[in-house]
Every structure is written in C-alpha cells, then in structure tokens.
C-alpha positions in Angstrom: 11.9 6.9 -16.6 12.3 5.5 -13.1 12.4 9.0 -11.6 9.2 9.9 -13.4 7.6 6.7 -12.2 8.6 7.4 -8.6 7.3 11.0 -8.8 4.0 9.8 -10.1 3.8 7.2 -7.4 4.4 9.8 -4.6 1.9 12.2 -6.2 -0.8 9.6 -6.3 0.1 8.4 -2.8 -0.3 11.9 -1.3 -3.3 12.7 -3.4 -5.1 9.6 -2.3 -3.9 9.7 1.3 -5.4 13.2 1.7 -8.8 11.8 0.6 -8.7 8.3 2.1 -8.3 7.1 5.7 -6.0 4.2 4.8 -3.5 4.3 2.0 -0.8 1.7 1.3 1.9 1.2 -1.2 2.7 -2.4 -2.0 5.7 -3.6 -4.0 5.8 -7.1 -5.3 8.6 -8.7 -7.2 7.5 -11.4 -9.5 9.4 -13.8 -11.8 8.3 -14.4 -15.3 9.6 -17.7 -16.8 10.2 -17.3 -20.6 11.1 -20.0 -23.0 13.8 -18.0 -24.8 15.8 -14.8 -24.0 14.0 -13.0 -26.9 10.8 -13.6 -25.0 12.0 -11.3 -22.2 12.6 -8.6 -24.8 9.1 -9.2 -26.2 7.7 -9.1 -22.7 9.1 -5.6 -22.0 8.5 -4.4 -25.6 4.8 -4.3 -24.9 5.1 -2.1 -21.8 8.3 -0.2 -21.1 9.6 0.2 -24.6 6.3 1.0 -26.3 6.4 4.8 -25.8 10.1 5.0 -26.7 9.8 2.9 -29.9 6.6 4.7 -30.9 8.4 8.1 -30.7 11.3 7.0 -33.0 11.3 6.7 -36.7 10.8 3.1 -38.0 14.5 2.7 -38.9 15.7 4.0 -35.5 13.1 1.9 -33.6 14.3 -1.2 -35.5 17.9 -0.5 -34.7 17.1 0.1 -31.0 15.0 -3.0 -30.8 17.8 -5.3 -32.2 20.4 -3.8 -29.9 18.0 -4.1 -26.9 17.1 -7.7 -27.7 20.8 -8.6 -27.9 21.6 -6.9 -24.6 18.6 -8.7 -22.9 19.8 -12.0 -24.2 23.2 -11.4 -22.7 21.9 -10.0 -19.4 19.5 -12.9 -18.8 21.3 -16.2 -19.6 19.4 -19.3 -20.5 19.1 -21.9 -17.7 20.0 -25.6 -18.4 16.4 -26.5 -19.0 16.2 -23.9 -21.8 14.1 -21.3 -19.8 15.0 -17.8 -18.8 13.9 -16.1 -15.5 13.0 -12.5 -15.6 12.4 -10.8 -12.2 10.2 -7.7 -12.4 8.7 -5.4 -9.9 5.0 -4.3 -9.7 3.9 -1.4 -7.6 0.4 -1.1 -6.2 -1.3 1.8 -4.5 -4.3 0.9 -2.4 -6.7 3.4 -0.9 -9.6 2.8 1.4 -12.1 5.1 3.1 
C-alpha cells in the first residue's frame, strides 16, 4: 500500500510539474490524541482499512478488525493521563501557475 501511494504521489508530482511553474510536495506529521487505544483503531478504520475490510467477507473482516485493534492497543500504550498519542503523516502536493 505504501509503494502504491508513493507511485501515485510521484505520478501526480510529475504530471502537475509539467503543467505548472511551481510544484511542491509537503509532508507534515501530526499527532492525534485519542482517549482510548481503540480510538486509534477506529481512526484508521475509516481511511486505511476501509478498502481492505470492504473487500473481505463479513466474517474475515470481523476477524481482521479484532486482531488489528488488539495489535494497535499493544503498539500504542496508554499514557498516565489515559490518553494515547497517534503520530500520522499527511502528504500534500501543491501546484501553482
């Protein structure tokens, strides 16, 4: 999935740069504060996991979701105040004439 994303990014960068005088690629890392570790799983379920879960049968999607939610809870520990920090990267492509 990451390779496909990078290929698309390069395609759009070269496509727009040939038609625009100024083209920039901007990468920003943000931090989402979630109340519970399951919130991070819900946060990514609506974007990254949507195509994958949609392509699976309901039973397989449910199994994958439960395994994923458990792995996310383990990977992102809860802080003493009860919150969990989730760093994520956003990519922007800006073209100007």
